[in-house]
Phi, psi and omega in degrees: 000314180296322179296321178295317179297317179296319179296316178296320178298316178295321178295319177296317179298317179296318178297319178296319179295319178296318178298315178298318180297319178297315179296319180295318178298317178297317178297318181297320178296318178297318179296319179295320178295316179300314180297323181288335182269344181281151176290151178289166181301317181294324177294319178297318179296316179299318179295319180296315179297317179298316181295316180295321177297317177300315180298319179295319179298316178297318180296318179294322177296320178297319179295317179301318179294319179294321179295316178301316180298316179295318179296317178297319179297319178295319178298317179297317179296317181292324179290325177295317180296316179298317180295321180293323180290322183290000000 
């Protein structure tokens, strides 16, 4: 009787281990697929540098436009002042 219980217990344990192995194999396949689809570290760095450079370029263009607007406004004010004095 004890031997039968022990045998059934071992069979349940073996079934649990097989189930775990199947789940682990599926997880391992997903991880391998994920790794193959991800960009490499150097590609990620290159993309980040490109994006940051793009943001800086946009920011500088915005600053340039604001400076132009301020200079034009000053020129208009100075020409009005000169005309008023004349």
